[in-house]
N, C-alpha and C positions, 0 to 999 in steps of 0.2 A: 519277453514276457513268458514264453512257453516254459522256461526253466524255473519259473517262480510259482507254477501252479501244480496242484495235485488234487485228486479227488479223495476226500476223507469220508470214511463210512464207519459209523458207530453201531455195532451190533449189541442189542440189549435183550433183556428177558421178555419184553413185551412188544418190541418194535426194533426195526433198524432204520437208521437215518443217514443221509449222505448229502454232500454238497461239494462243489469245487471250492478250493481255498487258495488265497494268495499266501504262500508259505513265508513270505518276507514280512507280512504285516499281521497275519492271522485272521484276516477278514474273509468272510464268505463272499464268493463271487456270484452267487445266485441263491434264490430261496431254497432251503433244504427240502428234500423229498423224504417223507416218512412213510414207511410201510409197516402197518400193524401186524403182529404175529401172535394172535390170541392163543394159538395152539403151537407147541414146539415144532419147529421145522427140522426135517432131517437135513444132513449135510448137503445132499443134492438139492433139496428144496431151497435151502438158504443160499446156495450158490446161484440159483436162478433168480432169487430176490436181489442179490448183490448185482447180478448182470442187468437186472431191470433198472437199477439205479444208474449204472454206467450208461445204458442206452438212453435213459431219460435226458442225460446231460450230453449225449453224443460224445462220450469220453473215450479217448484213445491213448491217454498218457498214464503216468504212475498213479497207483491207487494205494492208499494206506487204510488198513482195516484194524479197528479196535475190537477185540474179542473178550467177552467176560469169562476169562479163565486163564490158567497159567500157560504161557507160551515158552517153549524151549527151542533154542537154536534159531529163533526168529521165524519159525514156521510150524513146529509140531504142537498141536493142542493137547494139553495134558489133563485138564479138568474142564468140566462143563456142567456146573451145578444147576444153573437155571435155564439151560438149553437142552437139546436132544442128547442123550447119553452116547449116541454113536459118533459124536464129535471127538471123543477121547481117542487119541492116537492118530488123528487125521493130520496130514500135512496141509495146513490152511493155505499156504502160499500157492501150492499146486492146485488145490481145489478151486480157489477163487480166481487164480490166474487163467486156468483153462476155461472157466465160465465167461470171463470178461475179455480174454485175449489181450490183457494188459499186464504189465509188471506189477506185482503185488508185494507189499510189505505188511507184516503182521506185528501187532503189539497188544499187550493187555489193555483193556479199555480204560481202567483207572490210571494206568501209567500214561496212556494217551492224554487223558484229561490233565494230568499233572504236567506233562510236557507243554501243553497249551497255557496253563495258568502260570507256570514258572517263566515262560518266555515272553508272553504277551499280557497276562492277566494279573490276578491278585498277588502272585508271588514274584512279579517282575522285579529283577534287580536284587532280590533277597538271597543272600548266600548262606544263611544259617540253616538250621534243620527244620524242614517243613513236612508236616503230615497232611496228606490230602485224602479225604474220604468222599466217595460218591454214593449217594443214597438213592436207591431205586428199587427194582425187584429184589436185588441183593444189596450187599455193601462192598464196594470196590475200595481199594486202598493202595497208596504208594507213598514212598518217602523220598524227599529230595534234600540233598546236601551239597553245597558248593556247586549248584547247578546240575548235579547228576541225579537222575530219577531212577529209583529202584522199585520195581513192581513188588507188591506184597499180597498176601491173601488173608488179611486180618478179619475179613467177614466170616471166615471159617474157623476162627479161633474158638476153642471150647470155652464157653462162658455161661455160667449158671446152668450147667448140664446140657447145653445145646450149642449148635453153631451160633455164633453171635448174630449173624444176619437173620436168623429165624426169630429173633427177638427185637432187633432194632432197625431193620430195613424200613424204608418209607412205605413199602407195600404192606408191611405188618400193621402200621398205623391205620391204613385205609381198610385193610381186610378185617381188622378187629374193632374198627370204629373207635380207636383210642382218641382221647382228647390230646391236644397239642402238649398240654402240661404233662400228662401221664407218659406219653411217648418221649417227650423231651427229657424228662428226668431219667427214664430208662436209658436213653441214648447217652445222656451225660454221664451216667455211671459207667457205661462201657468205655467212653472216650477217656474218662479219668483213669481207668485201668490201663489203657494204652499209654497215657501220659506217664504213668508210674514206671513204665518199662522203656519207652522210647525218648522221653523228654524232648519233645518238639518245642521250638520257639514260636512257631506259627502253625495254625491249623486252618486249612481251607476246606470248606464243605461245598460239594458240588452235587450234581443231579438235579432233576426237575424241581424237587422240593426246596432247593436253595433259593428259589425266587420268593419263597414264603419264610425266609429265615427269621424275620422279626417275630414270627409266631412261636418259635421254639428255642432260639439262641439263648434267651434269658433264663432258660432252665438247665443249660448244659454245665455251667459252673466250671469251665476249664481254667487251668493255670495259664496256658499259652494264649497268645493273642488269637482271636477267632474271627474269621472273615468268610463271607460267602464267595463262591467262585464268580469271577466277573463274566465268564463265558456261559454261566448257568448250565443249561442242558446241551450247549453246542460245543463244550470243551472237548468231548471225545472226537467229534468230527475234525476240529482244528488240529488236535494233537496227533491224530492218525495221519493227517495230511503232512504235518511237519516231520513225522517219523520217516517218511519216504526219503528225506534228505540224508538221514543217518545211515541208510542202508544202500546207498549208491556205491 
């Protein structure tokens, strides 16, 4: 059983969440621990928060971490739009490995969510082209084709004169007190732009707001089949844990 388990940690713009995961089934093995981060944490502070999650579960095995930014070489953090700017250039594998004393694997957070959804969730068994978007503080994105997940940074695509996520993230709807219709139509226009370039056959929408998909899906007007993520806001945890198997 020990080879089937990994600790998945999903770092987001407002919190980090973690839980041990059965990597063969995608099921959480305990209730997740969530640590709110209302103010941006420095790399050192974030490493201590990650270590706190590991200690909570008395964890000594592999840890997969989903990070909201571009990751190069499986370790180096290249962007940090919604977290502390000092993360840029940091070797995340070393930072979090030293803090926890455990082997650490790094993956972009949206790519982690896509790994979970394509293996165990809404995209299970689908080998066509899938676009996955995670809507939260920002907009995470990944593309999957023939079971292979490719991290993207479509939330930073210039759109209407700004980064797209500044207009369509779930946090924007809350901060600007937009109606579901107004936000949904805006989000739909952005997704339709992506469709014109990427031509996905399936679109999976994740993030916490996906649990309320019935409030805004009707406004999106997509060509591709549109479904909510089955793992909802747990996809990043599950996918990060799964990712540890790919880096052994």
